[in-house]
C-alpha positions in Angstrom: -26.2 4.7 0.2 -26.4 1.0 -0.6 -24.7 -0.8 -3.5 -24.5 -4.2 -5.1 -21.1 -5.7 -4.9 -19.4 -9.1 -5.5 -17.8 -10.2 -2.3 -15.1 -12.8 -1.7 -15.9 -14.5 1.6 -13.8 -17.6 1.3 -10.9 -18.5 -1.0 -11.7 -21.0 -3.8 -15.4 -20.4 -3.2 -17.6 -18.4 -5.7 -18.0 -14.7 -5.1 -21.3 -13.7 -3.6 -23.2 -10.8 -5.1 -24.7 -8.8 -2.3 -27.4 -6.2 -3.0 -27.3 -4.1 0.2 -23.7 -3.2 1.0 -23.5 0.1 2.9 -21.2 2.7 1.4 -19.4 4.7 4.2 -18.8 8.5 4.1 -15.8 9.6 2.2 -12.5 10.2 3.9 -10.1 13.0 2.7 -8.5 11.9 -0.5 -11.3 9.5 -1.5 -13.6 9.5 -4.5 -17.0 8.0 -4.9 -17.5 6.6 -8.4 -20.6 5.1 -10.1 -19.0 2.2 -11.9 -20.0 1.6 -15.6 -17.7 -1.3 -16.5 -15.2 -3.5 -14.8 -12.6 -5.7 -16.3 -11.7 -9.2 -15.1 -8.0 -10.1 -15.3 -6.0 -13.1 -14.4 -4.7 -11.4 -11.2 -8.2 -11.1 -9.8 -8.9 -14.7 -10.9 -5.9 -16.0 -9.0 -6.8 -14.0 -5.9 -10.3 -15.4 -5.9 -9.2 -18.9 -6.4 -6.6 -18.8 -3.6 -3.5 -18.9 -5.8 -2.1 -15.8 -4.3 -1.8 -17.5 -0.9 -3.4 -16.6 2.4 -5.8 -13.6 2.3 -5.8 -11.6 5.5 -8.5 -9.2 4.3 -11.5 -11.6 4.0 -14.2 -10.8 3.4 -13.4 -8.3 0.8 -14.5 -6.7 -2.5 -12.4 -7.3 -5.7 -11.8 -5.7 -9.0 -8.9 -3.4 -9.9 -9.7 -2.0 -13.4 -12.8 -0.2 -14.4 -14.5 3.0 -15.7 -17.3 5.2 -14.4 -18.4 8.7 -13.4 -17.5 10.6 -10.3 -20.4 11.1 -7.9 -18.7 12.8 -5.0 -15.2 13.7 -3.8 -13.8 13.9 -0.3 -11.9 16.8 1.2 -8.5 17.7 -0.4 -9.3 16.0 -3.7 -8.4 18.3 -6.5 -7.7 15.9 -9.4 -11.3 15.0 -10.3 -14.7 16.5 -9.6 -18.3 15.2 -9.7 -19.4 14.5 -13.2 -16.0 13.6 -14.5 -15.7 10.3 -16.4 -12.7 8.4 -15.1 -10.6 5.3 -15.5 -9.9 3.3 -12.4 -6.8 1.2 -12.0 -4.5 -0.4 -9.5 -1.3 1.4 -10.7 -0.8 4.4 -8.4 -0.8 7.8 -10.1 -0.9 11.4 -9.0 -3.0 12.4 -6.0 -3.7 11.4 -2.5 -3.0 7.7 -1.6 -5.7 6.3 0.8 -5.1 2.6 1.6 -8.6 1.2 1.6 -12.3 1.4 2.6 -14.4 -0.6 5.0 -17.9 -1.2 3.8 -20.7 -2.7 5.9 -23.1 -5.6 5.3 -25.4 -5.9 8.2 -23.1 -6.4 11.2 -20.1 -7.5 9.1 -17.2 -5.4 7.8 -16.3 -5.8 4.1 -12.8 -4.7 3.3 -11.6 -3.1 0.1 -8.3 -1.8 -1.2 -7.4 1.6 -2.7 -9.6 0.6 -5.7 -12.4 -1.8 -6.2 -14.6 -2.2 -9.3 -16.9 -5.3 -8.9 -19.7 -3.0 -7.6 -22.2 -0.5 -8.7 -20.6 2.2 -6.6 -17.0 2.2 -5.4 -14.9 4.4 -3.1 -11.4 4.7 -4.5 -8.3 6.6 -3.6 -7.7 9.8 -5.6 -4.4 8.4 -7.0 -6.3 5.5 -8.6 -8.4 7.8 -10.8 -7.5 9.3 -14.2 -9.9 11.5 -16.1 -11.0 9.7 -19.3 -9.8 11.4 -22.4 -12.5 12.7 -24.7 -13.6 10.3 -27.4 -12.7 7.1 -25.5 -15.9 5.0 -24.7 -16.4 3.8 -21.2 -16.1 0.1 -22.2 -12.8 0.6 -23.9 -11.6 2.8 -21.0 -11.5 -0.3 -18.8 -8.4 -1.6 -20.7 -6.5 1.5 -19.6 -6.9 0.4 -16.0 -4.5 -2.6 -16.2 -3.9 -4.4 -19.5 -2.8 -1.5 -21.7 -0.5 0.4 -19.3 1.1 -2.9 -18.2 1.6 -4.6 -21.6 2.1 -1.6 -23.8 4.1 0.1 -21.0 6.6 -2.7 -20.9 7.4 -2.1 -24.6 7.1 1.7 -24.6 8.7 2.5 -21.2 11.2 -0.2 -20.6 12.2 -2.1 -23.8 11.8 0.6 -26.5 12.9 -1.8 -29.2 15.1 -0.5 -32.0 13.7 -0.5 -35.5 14.5 -3.9 -37.1 14.9 -5.7 -33.8 13.0 -8.9 -32.9 10.6 -9.6 -30.1 8.6 -12.6 -28.8 5.4 -12.3 -26.8 4.6 -15.3 -24.5 0.9 -15.3 -23.5 -1.8 -13.5 -25.5 -4.2 -12.3 -22.8 -4.9 -8.6 -22.3 -1.4 -7.8 -21.3 0.3 -9.9 -24.0 -1.8 -8.5 -26.8 -1.2 -5.0 -25.5 2.5 -5.6 -25.7 2.1 -7.0 -29.2 0.2 -3.9 -30.3 2.8 -1.6 -28.8 5.6 -3.4 -30.6 4.0 -2.4 -33.9 4.9 1.2 -33.1 8.6 0.5 -33.2 9.1 -1.2 -36.6 10.3 -4.6 -35.3 11.3 -6.9 -38.1 9.9 -10.1 -36.4 7.1 -10.3 -33.8 6.6 -13.8 -32.6 3.4 -14.6 -30.7 3.4 -17.7 -28.4 0.3 -19.2 -26.8 -1.6 -22.4 -26.4 -4.8 -21.2 -28.1 -5.2 -21.1 -31.8 -7.9 -18.4 -31.7 -5.5 -16.1 -29.8 -2.7 -16.9 -32.2 -4.9 -16.0 -35.1 -5.9 -12.7 -33.4 -2.2 -12.0 -32.8 -1.5 -12.4 -36.5 -4.3 -10.0 -37.3 -2.7 -7.5 -34.8 0.6 -7.6 -36.7 2.6 -10.6 -35.4 4.8 -12.0 -38.1 4.9 -15.5 -36.7 2.8 -17.6 -34.4 3.9 -20.5 -32.2 1.5 -23.0 -30.5 3.4 -24.2 -27.5 1.3 -27.3 -27.2 2.6 -28.6 -30.6 6.3 -27.8 -30.3 9.1 -26.6 -28.0 8.5 -22.9 -28.1 12.1 -22.1 -27.4 13.4 -24.2 -30.2 10.8 -22.8 -32.5 11.8 -19.2 -31.7 15.5 -20.1 -32.2 14.5 -21.6 -35.6 12.6 -18.5 -36.7 15.6 -16.3 -35.7 18.3 -18.4 -37.4 19.5 -19.9 -34.1 20.2 -16.6 -32.4 17.1 -15.9 -30.3 15.1 -12.7 -30.2 16.4 -9.4 -29.0 13.5 -9.0 -26.6 10.8 -11.1 -25.0 7.7 -10.3 -23.0 6.2 -12.9 -20.8 2.5 -12.5 -19.8 1.2 -16.1 -19.4 1.6 -16.3 -15.7 3.5 -19.5 -15.3 7.0 -20.2 -14.0 7.6 -22.4 -17.0 6.7 -19.7 -19.5 9.0 -17.2 -17.8 11.8 -19.7 -18.2 10.9 -20.3 -21.8 10.7 -16.6 -22.5 14.1 -16.1 -21.0 15.7 -18.9 -23.0 14.3 -17.4 -26.2 16.3 -14.2 -26.0 19.8 -14.0 -27.6 23.0 -14.2 -25.8 25.0 -11.0 -25.1 22.3 -8.5 -24.6 18.9 -10.2 -25.1 16.3 -9.0 -22.5 13.3 -10.8 -21.1 10.7 -8.8 -19.2 7.9 -10.6 -17.4 4.7 -9.0 -16.2 3.0 -12.0 -14.8 2.8 -13.3 -11.2 2.7 -17.1 -11.0 0.8 -18.6 -8.1 2.2 -18.4 -4.6 5.1 -20.7 -4.0 6.1 -21.1 -7.7 9.8 -20.6 -8.5 11.7 -20.1 -11.7 14.9 -22.0 -12.4 17.7 -20.4 -14.5 21.1 -21.7 -15.4 23.6 -19.1 -14.2 25.6 -19.7 -17.3 22.8 -18.1 -19.4 23.2 -15.0 -17.3 27.0 -15.0 -17.6 26.4 -15.2 -21.4 24.6 -11.9 -21.3 20.9 -13.0 -21.3 19.0 -10.5 -19.0 15.7 -10.9 -17.2 13.6 -8.6 -15.1 10.1 -8.2 -13.8 7.8 -5.3 -14.4 5.5 -3.5 -12.0 2.6 -2.3 -14.2 4.8 -1.7 -17.2 6.7 1.1 -15.4 3.6 3.2 -16.2 2.7 6.6 -14.7 -1.1 6.6 -15.4 -1.5 10.4 -15.5 1.3 10.6 -18.1 0.8 7.4 -20.1 -3.0 7.0 -20.3 -3.5 10.2 -22.4 -0.7 9.1 -24.7 -2.1 5.6 -25.1 -5.6 7.0 -25.6 -4.3 9.2 -28.3 -2.8 6.1 -30.1 -6.2 4.4 -29.8 -8.1 7.4 -31.2 -5.6 7.4 -34.1 -6.4 3.8 -34.9 -3.0 2.5 -33.9 -4.4 0.3 -31.0 -7.4 -1.7 -32.1 -8.6 -2.3 -28.5 -12.2 -3.1 -29.4 -11.1 -6.6 -30.5 -9.7 -7.4 -27.1 -13.1 -7.3 -25.3 -14.4 -10.8 -25.6 -17.7 -11.1 -23.8 -19.9 -8.8 -21.6 -21.4 -10.2 -18.4 -23.8 -8.7 -15.9 -22.5 -8.5 -12.3 -24.7 -11.5 -11.4 -22.6 -13.7 -13.7 -19.2 -12.6 -12.3 -18.3 -16.2 -11.4 -19.0 -17.4 -14.9 -16.7 -14.6 -16.2 -14.0 -15.9 -13.8 -14.6 -19.5 -15.0 -14.4 -18.5 -18.7 -11.2 -16.7 -18.1 -9.7 -19.6 -16.2 -10.7 -22.0 -18.9 -9.2 -19.7 -21.6 -12.4 -19.2 -23.4 -12.0 -15.4 -23.5 -9.3 -12.7 -23.8 -10.8 -10.1 -21.5 -14.1 -10.2 -19.7 -16.1 -7.1 -19.3 -18.6 -6.7 -16.4 -21.3 -4.3 -17.3 -22.8 -2.4 -14.3 -24.3 1.1 -15.0 -23.5 1.6 -18.7 
């Protein structure tokens, strides 16, 4: 079998869409999926643009969130079967864990990890598949591969804010907006949205934020303190992907118990700088790996909230691109023109 796929041959160079990548036979624990849609997130952008540091796997295929239909399964796979519609994601769930796949292009080996989605067909590890709950469209399903379990997971699995508590969200991409939507389920008295784009701040207010802060026009820490009467918020979520915003998010939480959770991964070599006194005073900070989500447990729950109208996910999908315009999608994401790009393959 041959497939189209976007291949990263060299860091900082555009991806190349090849039309004749050879798909190898399945190994035990692997699943062949006909991809319908793929998301494009900041993590993939940073990897393609060389901001994750040296890449030992070049050339390789990218994409770690998508949706599609199972075509074939390898030996020992029992979680999904041919014909099942599935969500593909980077967060490991139940099932066999197979590290990666080696595709062929002529005489060249093309590497891929346990999941890849910038292609018409993809071989993925069983533990990167979750059956798509009935009623969820394949395009919306993409968001359950990364943004929703990470952003909403931080709020629902780790923070679990008390009714009447206050929270600030730094960065309103897919992860930040997902965290904001999840905060609406807990009855927070103040939800402060912080970003540099007015359109995203407007969207955040429509999603239920009580306050918006444009960090290009003011010091966001001082503004959060002003909104909270000088105390700071009980919780903050950082999803902007910069060392500076992690520091600002941390300084925005209150002393003696305020918690900052950051989901983003700044570029390789970046460091955050914290005053030890702030830690002594009881401000807390921690990172999150995929929102502490267990895909097989959390995706059905989150899908149920979507079907009940509590997560307006349609509004997060900004623009649809064909695979041939994958580099334009990456550019638009880097230039903050979109919230979440959707690559349409075999819809």
